[in-house]
C-alpha positions as YAML, in Angstrom:
chain: A
units: angstrom
residues:
- id: 1
  name: UNK
  ca: [8.78, -39.82, 8.44]
- id: 2
  name: UNK
  ca: [9.02, -36.99, 10.97]
- id: 3
  name: UNK
  ca: [9.99, -37.99, 14.52]
- id: 4
  name: UNK
  ca: [7.32, -36.34, 16.69]
- id: 5
  name: UNK
  ca: [9.34, -36.64, 19.90]
- id: 6
  name: UNK
  ca: [12.26, -34.79, 18.30]
- id: 7
  name: UNK
  ca: [9.90, -32.23, 16.76]
- id: 8
  name: UNK
  ca: [8.34, -31.41, 20.13]
- id: 9
  name: UNK
  ca: [11.79, -31.12, 21.72]
- id: 10
  name: UNK
  ca: [12.70, -28.66, 18.96]
- id: 11
  name: UNK
  ca: [9.50, -26.74, 19.70]
- id: 12
  name: UNK
  ca: [10.37, -26.46, 23.41]
- id: 13
  name: UNK
  ca: [13.93, -25.37, 22.61]
- id: 14
  name: UNK
  ca: [12.50, -22.55, 20.47]
- id: 15
  name: UNK
  ca: [9.59, -21.46, 22.63]
- id: 16
  name: UNK
  ca: [10.18, -22.85, 26.11]
- id: 17
  name: UNK
  ca: [8.03, -25.28, 28.11]
- id: 18
  name: UNK
  ca: [5.77, -22.70, 29.71]
- id: 19
  name: UNK
  ca: [2.01, -22.71, 29.20]
- id: 20
  name: UNK
  ca: [-0.26, -25.34, 27.74]
- id: 21
  name: UNK
  ca: [0.83, -28.63, 26.19]
- id: 22
  name: UNK
  ca: [1.23, -28.08, 22.44]
- id: 23
  name: UNK
  ca: [-1.05, -29.87, 19.98]
- id: 24
  name: UNK
  ca: [0.21, -31.63, 16.84]
- id: 25
  name: UNK
  ca: [-1.57, -31.59, 13.46]
- id: 26
  name: UNK
  ca: [-0.75, -33.19, 10.11]
- id: 27
  name: UNK
  ca: [-1.76, -32.48, 6.51]
- id: 28
  name: UNK
  ca: [-0.54, -34.71, 3.65]
- id: 29
  name: UNK
  ca: [0.97, -33.93, 0.31]
- id: 30
  name: UNK
  ca: [-0.90, -35.14, -2.73]
- id: 31
  name: UNK
  ca: [-0.20, -36.71, -6.08]
- id: 32
  name: UNK
  ca: [-2.58, -36.32, -9.01]
- id: 33
  name: UNK
  ca: [-3.04, -39.59, -10.87]
- id: 34
  name: UNK
  ca: [-4.65, -38.01, -13.93]
- id: 35
  name: UNK
  ca: [-6.39, -34.73, -14.78]
- id: 36
  name: UNK
  ca: [-3.74, -32.03, -15.03]
- id: 37
  name: UNK
  ca: [-4.36, -28.31, -15.53]
- id: 38
  name: UNK
  ca: [-8.08, -29.03, -15.56]
- id: 39
  name: UNK
  ca: [-8.90, -27.83, -12.03]
- id: 40
  name: UNK
  ca: [-8.83, -24.09, -12.72]
- id: 41
  name: UNK
  ca: [-10.82, -24.80, -15.87]
- id: 42
  name: UNK
  ca: [-13.75, -26.31, -13.97]
- id: 43
  name: UNK
  ca: [-12.82, -29.82, -15.05]
- id: 44
  name: UNK
  ca: [-12.20, -33.23, -13.51]
- id: 45
  name: UNK
  ca: [-9.21, -34.34, -11.42]
- id: 46
  name: UNK
  ca: [-8.24, -37.58, -9.70]
- id: 47
  name: UNK
  ca: [-5.69, -36.99, -6.91]
- id: 48
  name: UNK
  ca: [-4.92, -38.88, -3.72]
- id: 49
  name: UNK
  ca: [-3.42, -37.85, -0.39]
- id: 50
  name: UNK
  ca: [0.01, -39.23, 0.52]
- id: 51
  name: UNK
  ca: [1.38, -40.56, 3.79]
- id: 52
  name: UNK
  ca: [3.97, -37.78, 3.98]
- id: 53
  name: UNK
  ca: [3.24, -34.10, 4.37]
- id: 54
  name: UNK
  ca: [3.45, -31.24, 6.88]
- id: 55
  name: UNK
  ca: [3.38, -31.47, 10.67]
- id: 56
  name: UNK
  ca: [2.51, -28.51, 12.86]
- id: 57
  name: UNK
  ca: [3.26, -28.25, 16.56]
- id: 58
  name: UNK
  ca: [1.20, -25.34, 17.89]
- id: 59
  name: UNK
  ca: [0.42, -23.76, 21.26]
- id: 60
  name: UNK
  ca: [-1.53, -20.63, 22.19]
- id: 61
  name: UNK
  ca: [0.36, -17.74, 23.78]
- id: 62
  name: UNK
  ca: [-0.96, -14.62, 25.51]
- id: 63
  name: UNK
  ca: [1.74, -12.31, 24.14]
- id: 64
  name: UNK
  ca: [-0.15, -10.78, 21.21]
- id: 65
  name: UNK
  ca: [2.10, -12.30, 18.53]
- id: 66
  name: UNK
  ca: [2.10, -15.26, 16.15]
- id: 67
  name: UNK
  ca: [5.51, -16.91, 15.97]
- id: 68
  name: UNK
  ca: [6.51, -18.92, 12.92]
- id: 69
  name: UNK
  ca: [9.40, -21.38, 12.60]
- id: 70
  name: UNK
  ca: [10.14, -24.37, 10.38]
- id: 71
  name: UNK
  ca: [12.61, -27.22, 10.38]
- id: 72
  name: UNK
  ca: [12.75, -26.89, 6.58]
- id: 73
  name: UNK
  ca: [13.67, -23.21, 6.26]
- id: 74
  name: UNK
  ca: [16.06, -20.95, 8.18]
- id: 75
  name: UNK
  ca: [13.68, -17.99, 8.12]
- id: 76
  name: UNK
  ca: [11.79, -17.40, 11.41]
- id: 77
  name: UNK
  ca: [9.65, -14.48, 12.44]
- id: 78
  name: UNK
  ca: [7.04, -13.25, 14.89]
- id: 79
  name: UNK
  ca: [4.17, -11.07, 13.76]
- id: 80
  name: UNK
  ca: [2.10, -8.84, 16.09]
- id: 81
  name: UNK
  ca: [-1.65, -9.44, 15.82]
- id: 82
  name: UNK
  ca: [-2.22, -5.98, 14.34]
- id: 83
  name: UNK
  ca: [0.21, -6.73, 11.47]
- id: 84
  name: UNK
  ca: [-1.04, -10.13, 10.38]
- id: 85
  name: UNK
  ca: [-2.36, -8.71, 7.11]
- id: 86
  name: UNK
  ca: [1.15, -7.72, 5.94]
- id: 87
  name: UNK
  ca: [3.05, -10.03, 3.59]
- id: 88
  name: UNK
  ca: [6.62, -11.00, 4.37]
- id: 89
  name: UNK
  ca: [8.76, -10.61, 1.25]
- id: 90
  name: UNK
  ca: [8.97, -13.90, -0.66]
- id: 91
  name: UNK
  ca: [8.94, -16.11, 2.43]
- id: 92
  name: UNK
  ca: [7.27, -19.42, 3.25]
- id: 93
  name: UNK
  ca: [5.33, -17.80, 6.13]
- id: 94
  name: UNK
  ca: [3.03, -16.12, 3.61]
- id: 95
  name: UNK
  ca: [1.17, -19.44, 3.23]
- id: 96
  name: UNK
  ca: [0.08, -19.72, 6.88]
- id: 97
  name: UNK
  ca: [-0.31, -15.92, 7.12]
- id: 98
  name: UNK
  ca: [-2.71, -15.99, 4.18]
- id: 99
  name: UNK
  ca: [-4.77, -18.67, 5.91]
- id: 100
  name: UNK
  ca: [-4.86, -16.68, 9.16]
- id: 101
  name: UNK
  ca: [-6.13, -13.62, 7.29]
- id: 102
  name: UNK
  ca: [-8.85, -15.59, 5.54]
- id: 103
  name: UNK
  ca: [-9.97, -17.14, 8.82]
- id: 104
  name: UNK
  ca: [-10.13, -13.75, 10.50]
- id: 105
  name: UNK
  ca: [-12.36, -12.65, 7.63]
- id: 106
  name: UNK
  ca: [-14.59, -15.66, 8.43]
- id: 107
  name: UNK
  ca: [-14.97, -14.62, 12.06]
- id: 108
  name: UNK
  ca: [-11.95, -16.11, 13.82]
- id: 109
  name: UNK
  ca: [-10.75, -13.92, 16.68]
- id: 110
  name: UNK
  ca: [-7.04, -13.04, 16.24]
- id: 111
  name: UNK
  ca: [-4.98, -14.82, 18.90]
- id: 112
  name: UNK
  ca: [-1.33, -15.40, 19.69]
- id: 113
  name: UNK
  ca: [0.27, -18.76, 18.82]
- id: 114
  name: UNK
  ca: [3.69, -20.38, 18.77]
- id: 115
  name: UNK
  ca: [3.99, -22.51, 15.63]
- id: 116
  name: UNK
  ca: [6.63, -24.95, 14.40]
- id: 117
  name: UNK
  ca: [6.15, -26.54, 10.97]
- id: 118
  name: UNK
  ca: [8.03, -29.57, 9.69]
- id: 119
  name: UNK
  ca: [7.50, -31.16, 6.31]
- id: 120
  name: UNK
  ca: [8.81, -34.24, 4.58]
- id: 121
  name: UNK
  ca: [7.46, -33.20, 1.16]
- id: 122
  name: UNK
  ca: [10.28, -32.14, -1.18]
- id: 123
  name: UNK
  ca: [9.85, -28.40, -1.83]
- id: 124
  name: UNK
  ca: [9.12, -27.55, -5.46]
- id: 125
  name: UNK
  ca: [8.42, -31.18, -6.35]
- id: 126
  name: UNK
  ca: [4.80, -30.59, -7.37]
- id: 127
  name: UNK
  ca: [3.38, -32.67, -4.50]
- id: 128
  name: UNK
  ca: [1.55, -29.73, -2.92]
- id: 129
  name: UNK
  ca: [3.79, -28.65, -0.09]
- id: 130
  name: UNK
  ca: [2.06, -25.25, -0.14]
- id: 131
  name: UNK
  ca: [-1.47, -26.70, 0.12]
- id: 132
  name: UNK
  ca: [-0.24, -28.98, 2.89]
- id: 133
  name: UNK
  ca: [1.08, -26.00, 4.89]
- id: 134
  name: UNK
  ca: [-2.18, -24.12, 4.29]
- id: 135
  name: UNK
  ca: [-4.46, -26.98, 5.30]
- id: 136
  name: UNK
  ca: [-2.52, -27.94, 8.43]
- id: 137
  name: UNK
  ca: [-2.70, -24.28, 9.52]
- id: 138
  name: UNK
  ca: [-6.42, -24.02, 8.77]
- id: 139
  name: UNK
  ca: [-7.26, -27.29, 10.52]
- id: 140
  name: UNK
  ca: [-5.26, -26.39, 13.65]
- id: 141
  name: UNK
  ca: [-6.61, -22.86, 14.01]
- id: 142
  name: UNK
  ca: [-10.18, -23.96, 13.35]
- id: 143
  name: UNK
  ca: [-9.86, -26.56, 16.10]
- id: 144
  name: UNK
  ca: [-7.97, -24.47, 18.67]
- id: 145
  name: UNK
  ca: [-10.01, -21.26, 18.29]
- id: 146
  name: UNK
  ca: [-13.41, -23.00, 18.11]
- id: 147
  name: UNK
  ca: [-14.20, -21.22, 14.84]
- id: 148
  name: UNK
  ca: [-16.30, -24.22, 13.70]
- id: 149
  name: UNK
  ca: [-15.81, -23.90, 9.96]
- id: 150
  name: UNK
  ca: [-16.58, -26.97, 7.85]
- id: 151
  name: UNK
  ca: [-13.82, -28.96, 6.16]
- id: 152
  name: UNK
  ca: [-14.97, -27.61, 2.78]
- id: 153
  name: UNK
  ca: [-14.77, -24.05, 4.18]
- id: 154
  name: UNK
  ca: [-11.17, -24.73, 5.21]
- id: 155
  name: UNK
  ca: [-10.36, -26.05, 1.73]
- id: 156
  name: UNK
  ca: [-11.77, -22.88, 0.12]
- id: 157
  name: UNK
  ca: [-10.00, -20.63, 2.64]
- id: 158
  name: UNK
  ca: [-6.69, -22.31, 1.88]
- id: 159
  name: UNK
  ca: [-7.14, -21.86, -1.86]
- id: 160
  name: UNK
  ca: [-8.04, -18.18, -1.43]
- id: 161
  name: UNK
  ca: [-4.98, -17.68, 0.77]
- id: 162
  name: UNK
  ca: [-2.75, -18.96, -2.05]
- id: 163
  name: UNK
  ca: [-4.61, -17.04, -4.76]
- id: 164
  name: UNK
  ca: [-5.02, -13.69, -3.04]
- id: 165
  name: UNK
  ca: [-2.33, -13.44, -0.36]
- id: 166
  name: UNK
  ca: [0.53, -15.43, -1.89]
- id: 167
  name: UNK
  ca: [-0.38, -14.49, -5.47]
- id: 168
  name: UNK
  ca: [-0.38, -17.99, -7.00]
- id: 169
  name: UNK
  ca: [-3.48, -18.42, -9.15]
- id: 170
  name: UNK
  ca: [-3.99, -22.14, -8.41]
- id: 171
  name: UNK
  ca: [-7.18, -24.14, -8.73]
- id: 172
  name: UNK
  ca: [-8.80, -25.98, -5.83]
- id: 173
  name: UNK
  ca: [-7.54, -29.52, -6.47]
- id: 174
  name: UNK
  ca: [-4.51, -29.43, -4.17]
- id: 175
  name: UNK
  ca: [-6.27, -28.10, -1.10]
- id: 176
  name: UNK
  ca: [-9.25, -30.40, -1.74]
- id: 177
  name: UNK
  ca: [-7.13, -33.55, -1.96]
- id: 178
  name: UNK
  ca: [-5.08, -32.55, 1.09]
- id: 179
  name: UNK
  ca: [-8.20, -31.76, 3.10]
- id: 180
  name: UNK
  ca: [-10.62, -34.47, 1.96]
- id: 181
  name: UNK
  ca: [-8.34, -37.42, 1.16]
- id: 182
  name: UNK
  ca: [-8.86, -40.88, 2.63]
- id: 183
  name: UNK
  ca: [-6.44, -43.78, 3.03]
- id: 184
  name: UNK
  ca: [-6.44, -46.21, 0.07]
- id: 185
  name: UNK
  ca: [-8.80, -43.99, -1.93]
- id: 186
  name: UNK
  ca: [-8.41, -41.36, -4.64]
- id: 187
  name: UNK
  ca: [-10.66, -38.31, -4.93]
- id: 188
  name: UNK
  ca: [-12.69, -37.95, -8.13]
- id: 189
  name: UNK
  ca: [-13.53, -34.26, -8.06]
- id: 190
  name: UNK
  ca: [-15.58, -32.01, -10.33]
- id: 191
  name: UNK
  ca: [-13.73, -28.72, -9.77]
- id: 192
  name: UNK
  ca: [-16.69, -26.66, -11.01]
- id: 193
  name: UNK
  ca: [-19.40, -28.03, -8.71]
- id: 194
  name: UNK
  ca: [-17.08, -29.52, -6.02]
- id: 195
  name: UNK
  ca: [-19.08, -32.74, -6.22]
- id: 196
  name: UNK
  ca: [-16.70, -35.56, -5.36]
- id: 197
  name: UNK
  ca: [-16.47, -39.31, -4.92]
- id: 198
  name: UNK
  ca: [-13.90, -41.28, -2.91]
- id: 199
  name: UNK
  ca: [-12.91, -44.09, -5.26]
- id: 200
  name: UNK
  ca: [-11.14, -47.19, -3.81]
- id: 201
  name: UNK
  ca: [-7.64, -47.34, -5.25]
- id: 202
  name: UNK
  ca: [-7.34, -51.04, -6.02]
- id: 203
  name: UNK
  ca: [-3.95, -51.37, -7.68]
- id: 204
  name: UNK
  ca: [-3.73, -55.17, -7.19]
- id: 205
  name: UNK
  ca: [-0.07, -56.17, -7.55]
- id: 206
  name: UNK
  ca: [1.05, -52.67, -8.61]
- id: 207
  name: UNK
  ca: [2.34, -49.63, -6.74]
- id: 208
  name: UNK
  ca: [2.57, -45.92, -7.37]
- id: 209
  name: UNK
  ca: [6.14, -44.68, -7.62]
- id: 210
  name: UNK
  ca: [6.78, -40.94, -7.58]
- id: 211
  name: UNK
  ca: [9.98, -39.72, -9.21]
- id: 212
  name: UNK
  ca: [11.32, -36.24, -8.50]
- id: 213
  name: UNK
  ca: [13.26, -34.66, -11.37]
- id: 214
  name: UNK
  ca: [15.13, -32.45, -8.88]
- id: 215
  name: UNK
  ca: [14.96, -29.66, -11.43]
- id: 216
  name: UNK
  ca: [14.68, -26.45, -9.45]
- id: 217
  name: UNK
  ca: [11.62, -24.35, -10.26]
- id: 218
  name: UNK
  ca: [9.35, -21.80, -8.65]
- id: 219
  name: UNK
  ca: [5.65, -21.92, -9.48]
- id: 220
  name: UNK
  ca: [5.02, -18.19, -9.22]
- id: 221
  name: UNK
  ca: [7.94, -17.63, -11.61]
- id: 222
  name: UNK
  ca: [6.80, -20.32, -14.04]
- id: 223
  name: UNK
  ca: [4.42, -20.16, -16.98]
- id: 224
  name: UNK
  ca: [1.54, -21.46, -14.87]
- id: 225
  name: UNK
  ca: [-0.33, -18.15, -14.77]
- id: 226
  name: UNK
  ca: [0.30, -17.73, -18.49]
- id: 227
  name: UNK
  ca: [-1.41, -21.05, -19.25]
- id: 228
  name: UNK
  ca: [-4.37, -20.03, -17.13]
- id: 229
  name: UNK
  ca: [-4.69, -16.78, -19.08]
- id: 230
  name: UNK
  ca: [-4.57, -18.71, -22.37]
- id: 231
  name: UNK
  ca: [-7.46, -20.90, -21.23]
- id: 232
  name: UNK
  ca: [-9.46, -17.82, -20.25]
- id: 233
  name: UNK
  ca: [-8.80, -16.44, -23.73]
- id: 234
  name: UNK
  ca: [-10.18, -19.64, -25.27]
- id: 235
  name: UNK
  ca: [-13.35, -19.24, -23.20]
- id: 236
  name: UNK
  ca: [-13.73, -15.65, -24.48]
- id: 237
  name: UNK
  ca: [-13.57, -16.81, -28.08]
- id: 238
  name: UNK
  ca: [-16.04, -19.69, -27.60]
- id: 239
  name: UNK
  ca: [-18.50, -17.42, -25.79]
- id: 240
  name: UNK
  ca: [-19.19, -15.73, -29.13]
- id: 241
  name: UNK
  ca: [-21.33, -18.75, -29.98]
- id: 242
  name: UNK
  ca: [-21.91, -20.67, -26.73]
- id: 243
  name: UNK
  ca: [-22.26, -19.05, -23.29]
- id: 244
  name: UNK
  ca: [-19.79, -20.94, -21.06]
- id: 245
  name: UNK
  ca: [-18.00, -20.00, -17.84]
- id: 246
  name: UNK
  ca: [-15.06, -22.36, -18.27]
- id: 247
  name: UNK
  ca: [-13.64, -25.00, -20.60]
- id: 248
  name: UNK
  ca: [-14.80, -27.84, -18.34]
- id: 249
  name: UNK
  ca: [-18.36, -27.30, -19.57]
- id: 250
  name: UNK
  ca: [-17.48, -28.54, -23.06]
- id: 251
  name: UNK
  ca: [-17.40, -32.11, -24.33]
- id: 252
  name: UNK
  ca: [-14.83, -33.11, -26.96]
- id: 253
  name: UNK
  ca: [-17.54, -33.23, -29.61]
- id: 254
  name: UNK
  ca: [-18.69, -29.70, -28.73]
- id: 255
  name: UNK
  ca: [-15.13, -28.40, -28.81]
- id: 256
  name: UNK
  ca: [-14.52, -29.90, -32.24]
- id: 257
  name: UNK
  ca: [-17.60, -28.07, -33.48]
- id: 258
  name: UNK
  ca: [-16.58, -24.74, -31.90]
- id: 259
  name: UNK
  ca: [-12.80, -24.72, -32.15]
- id: 260
  name: UNK
  ca: [-12.88, -22.66, -35.36]
- id: 261
  name: UNK
  ca: [-13.85, -19.70, -33.14]
- id: 262
  name: UNK
  ca: [-10.33, -19.69, -31.66]
- id: 263
  name: UNK
  ca: [-8.04, -18.00, -34.21]
- id: 264
  name: UNK
  ca: [-4.83, -18.51, -32.22]
- id: 265
  name: UNK
  ca: [-3.47, -22.02, -32.81]
- id: 266
  name: UNK
  ca: [-1.59, -22.07, -29.49]
- id: 267
  name: UNK
  ca: [-4.68, -21.09, -27.50]
- id: 268
  name: UNK
  ca: [-6.64, -23.75, -29.41]
- id: 269
  name: UNK
  ca: [-4.13, -26.45, -28.41]
- id: 270
  name: UNK
  ca: [-4.29, -25.35, -24.76]
- id: 271
  name: UNK
  ca: [-8.07, -25.70, -24.79]
- id: 272
  name: UNK
  ca: [-7.89, -29.05, -26.57]
- id: 273
  name: UNK
  ca: [-5.62, -30.41, -23.84]
- id: 274
  name: UNK
  ca: [-8.04, -29.40, -21.08]
- id: 275
  name: UNK
  ca: [-11.13, -30.86, -22.74]
- id: 276
  name: UNK
  ca: [-9.44, -34.08, -23.87]
- id: 277
  name: UNK
  ca: [-7.91, -34.47, -20.39]
- id: 278
  name: UNK
  ca: [-11.38, -34.31, -18.85]
- id: 279
  name: UNK
  ca: [-12.42, -37.16, -21.13]
- id: 280
  name: UNK
  ca: [-9.32, -39.14, -20.09]
- id: 281
  name: UNK
  ca: [-10.15, -38.72, -16.38]
- id: 282
  name: UNK
  ca: [-13.65, -40.14, -16.91]
- id: 283
  name: UNK
  ca: [-12.31, -43.08, -18.89]
- id: 284
  name: UNK
  ca: [-9.50, -43.71, -16.38]
- id: 285
  name: UNK
  ca: [-11.92, -43.94, -13.45]
- id: 286
  name: UNK
  ca: [-14.17, -46.26, -15.44]
- id: 287
  name: UNK
  ca: [-11.13, -48.46, -16.19]
- id: 288
  name: UNK
  ca: [-10.07, -48.45, -12.52]
- id: 289
  name: UNK
  ca: [-13.53, -49.47, -11.32]
- id: 290
  name: UNK
  ca: [-13.48, -52.34, -13.84]
- id: 291
  name: UNK
  ca: [-10.03, -53.39, -12.66]
- id: 292
  name: UNK
  ca: [-8.49, -52.57, -16.06]
- id: 293
  name: UNK
  ca: [-5.14, -51.23, -14.89]
- id: 294
  name: UNK
  ca: [-3.63, -51.69, -18.35]
- id: 295
  name: UNK
  ca: [-6.02, -49.11, -19.82]
- id: 296
  name: UNK
  ca: [-5.52, -46.84, -16.81]
- id: 297
  name: UNK
  ca: [-1.78, -46.89, -17.54]
- id: 298
  name: UNK
  ca: [-2.28, -46.18, -21.24]
- id: 299
  name: UNK
  ca: [-4.35, -43.12, -20.33]
- id: 300
  name: UNK
  ca: [-1.50, -41.90, -18.09]
- id: 301
  name: UNK
  ca: [0.82, -42.00, -21.10]
- id: 302
  name: UNK
  ca: [-1.77, -40.22, -23.26]
- id: 303
  name: UNK
  ca: [-2.16, -37.54, -20.61]
- id: 304
  name: UNK
  ca: [1.58, -36.89, -20.54]
- id: 305
  name: UNK
  ca: [1.74, -36.68, -24.34]
- id: 306
  name: UNK
  ca: [-0.97, -34.00, -24.36]
- id: 307
  name: UNK
  ca: [0.75, -32.07, -21.57]
- id: 308
  name: UNK
  ca: [3.94, -32.21, -23.64]
- id: 309
  name: UNK
  ca: [2.54, -31.41, -27.07]
- id: 310
  name: UNK
  ca: [-0.62, -29.35, -26.46]
- id: 311
  name: UNK
  ca: [-0.05, -27.70, -23.10]
- id: 312
  name: UNK
  ca: [3.76, -27.54, -23.30]
- id: 313
  name: UNK
  ca: [4.46, -27.82, -19.59]
- id: 314
  name: UNK
  ca: [6.82, -30.80, -19.44]
- id: 315
  name: UNK
  ca: [10.46, -30.26, -20.52]
- id: 316
  name: UNK
  ca: [13.42, -32.55, -21.06]
- id: 317
  name: UNK
  ca: [13.54, -33.83, -17.48]
- id: 318
  name: UNK
  ca: [9.91, -34.93, -17.18]
- id: 319
  name: UNK
  ca: [9.84, -36.27, -20.75]
- id: 320
  name: UNK
  ca: [12.99, -38.31, -20.14]
- id: 321
  name: UNK
  ca: [11.51, -39.90, -17.01]
- id: 322
  name: UNK
  ca: [8.31, -40.88, -18.85]
- id: 323
  name: UNK
  ca: [10.07, -42.06, -22.03]
- id: 324
  name: UNK
  ca: [12.55, -44.18, -20.09]
- id: 325
  name: UNK
  ca: [9.89, -45.57, -17.73]
- id: 326
  name: UNK
  ca: [7.93, -46.76, -20.76]
- id: 327
  name: UNK
  ca: [10.83, -49.00, -21.77]
- id: 328
  name: UNK
  ca: [11.13, -50.72, -18.39]
- id: 329
  name: UNK
  ca: [9.42, -54.09, -17.89]
- id: 330
  name: UNK
  ca: [6.56, -54.04, -15.39]
- id: 331
  name: UNK
  ca: [5.51, -50.42, -15.95]
- id: 332
  name: UNK
  ca: [1.88, -49.93, -17.00]
- id: 333
  name: UNK
  ca: [1.88, -46.11, -17.20]
- id: 334
  name: UNK
  ca: [3.71, -42.91, -16.31]
- id: 335
  name: UNK
  ca: [3.03, -39.19, -16.55]
- id: 336
  name: UNK
  ca: [4.07, -35.86, -15.13]
- id: 337
  name: UNK
  ca: [2.05, -34.78, -12.11]
- id: 338
  name: UNK
  ca: [1.54, -31.27, -10.80]
- id: 339
  name: UNK
  ca: [2.03, -28.00, -12.61]
- id: 340
  name: UNK
  ca: [5.00, -29.20, -14.63]
- id: 341
  name: UNK
  ca: [8.15, -27.32, -15.63]
- id: 342
  name: UNK
  ca: [10.03, -29.74, -13.36]
- id: 343
  name: UNK
  ca: [8.60, -31.50, -10.34]
- id: 344
  name: UNK
  ca: [7.59, -35.16, -10.45]
- id: 345
  name: UNK
  ca: [6.26, -38.03, -12.48]
- id: 346
  name: UNK
  ca: [4.01, -40.77, -11.15]
- id: 347
  name: UNK
  ca: [4.34, -44.31, -12.49]
- id: 348
  name: UNK
  ca: [2.25, -47.45, -12.11]
- id: 349
  name: UNK
  ca: [4.73, -50.27, -11.50]
- id: 350
  name: UNK
  ca: [4.49, -53.99, -10.67]
- id: 351
  name: UNK
  ca: [5.31, -54.45, -6.96]
- id: 352
  name: UNK
  ca: [7.89, -57.16, -7.60]
- id: 353
  name: UNK
  ca: [9.72, -54.98, -10.11]
- id: 354
  name: UNK
  ca: [9.78, -51.75, -8.07]
- id: 355
  name: UNK
  ca: [13.44, -51.99, -7.08]
- id: 356
  name: UNK
  ca: [14.55, -52.80, -10.61]
- id: 357
  name: UNK
  ca: [12.42, -49.96, -11.96]
- id: 358
  name: UNK
  ca: [14.03, -47.44, -9.60]
- id: 359
  name: UNK
  ca: [17.54, -48.67, -10.40]
- id: 360
  name: UNK
  ca: [17.06, -48.63, -14.18]
- id: 361
  name: UNK
  ca: [15.25, -45.29, -14.33]
- id: 362
  name: UNK
  ca: [17.76, -43.64, -12.00]
- id: 363
  name: UNK
  ca: [20.64, -44.71, -14.26]
- id: 364
  name: UNK
  ca: [18.96, -43.74, -17.53]
- id: 365
  name: UNK
  ca: [17.78, -40.35, -16.21]
- id: 366
  name: UNK
  ca: [21.19, -39.42, -14.87]
- id: 367
  name: UNK
  ca: [22.88, -40.44, -18.14]
- id: 368
  name: UNK
  ca: [20.54, -38.24, -20.21]
- id: 369
  name: UNK
  ca: [20.16, -35.18, -17.97]
- id: 370
  name: UNK
  ca: [23.09, -35.21, -15.56]
- id: 371
  name: UNK
  ca: [20.59, -34.95, -12.69]
- id: 372
  name: UNK
  ca: [19.97, -37.38, -9.83]
- id: 373
  name: UNK
  ca: [16.32, -38.33, -9.37]
- id: 374
  name: UNK
  ca: [14.67, -39.11, -6.03]
- id: 375
  name: UNK
  ca: [12.10, -41.88, -5.72]
- id: 376
  name: UNK
  ca: [9.16, -42.33, -3.34]
- id: 377
  name: UNK
  ca: [7.03, -45.47, -3.22]
- id: 378
  name: UNK
  ca: [3.71, -43.83, -2.42]
- id: 379
  name: UNK
  ca: [1.29, -44.93, 0.26]
- id: 380
  name: UNK
  ca: [-2.16, -43.34, 0.06]
- id: 381
  name: UNK
  ca: [-3.10, -41.69, 3.35]
- id: 382
  name: UNK
  ca: [-5.77, -39.61, 5.07]
- id: 383
  name: UNK
  ca: [-6.45, -35.89, 4.76]
- id: 384
  name: UNK
  ca: [-5.59, -33.20, 7.32]
- id: 385
  name: UNK
  ca: [-6.17, -34.14, 10.97]
- id: 386
  name: UNK
  ca: [-5.04, -33.68, 14.56]
- id: 387
  name: UNK
  ca: [-2.65, -36.43, 15.61]
- id: 388
  name: UNK
  ca: [-1.84, -35.39, 19.22]
...
């Protein structure tokens, strides 16, 4: 948890105590419970916001510059208002810069600000540190400049910033969960229509435990964009017989009838994962609403198996965490969460066995991979908001 008093003291040491009192905003990270690599295919996802994320201390200045600093990264910079559209080579500031550019396009008047970000989301863990930075920036600027964009507008702006300015071709799930989340609820989202439902997350005597592989990765250098292109290829093939915009429009039965149109076996497996994952999301939410956590957990395992075998985005680290978790008493389900290629798993664990689960999994994972995992017992929090 970030100490706000210390964070504001750090802000004043960087920028001085002149001018207005700074405001403080927060946007959470997110974990996706089921529905992976479906969002950019117009499918279903089921994420929830976390109680840790990104804090932003921000104050207007009249100096014609936007100043960026972070407690998480050494890199600091200030950008004149007439150069806000220029990317900074491979730096974290491109996330808030992209948001600023999108908001200017939506009518926000460029203005000078002093900004200090501080996050307690592990970078590269697949818990949406980038969407958290984007949404906290969008929420703060919308509020402080009186731009009056809706929360959904801010979600879309943040996604476009990552797609077009940063160059990461992500779907909308991360920004949506970070922006629209609610404490003790998960977000059932149709990524094609953006229809959503806040579903109470009644886990009874179980908890969500997030495990970080601590395998270093970089999304823009990963195979994420390649998978997206493979899904688009599958759509091209299927369009020869059925006019669809994305894979999320197909049921499993329809796909089984049309899959012969995809000559490439790899592309066919990618499409099968997406369409079967959509079906798993629907069944998982039905199970949750019935209180059938056992079935919910089984579907988590099935999701991971498809991500491993059909989508091929797991790897030895994620697979080891899931395989070992499965053997520990009190675990109902586990799966990778996020883009994959490293990052985290999420497990559904009996409350009374949480400590034993962490101890056993830590030992087994280290023995098999030589890596030390980090564990977070997740609390489900609210979406982006002003806190001071």
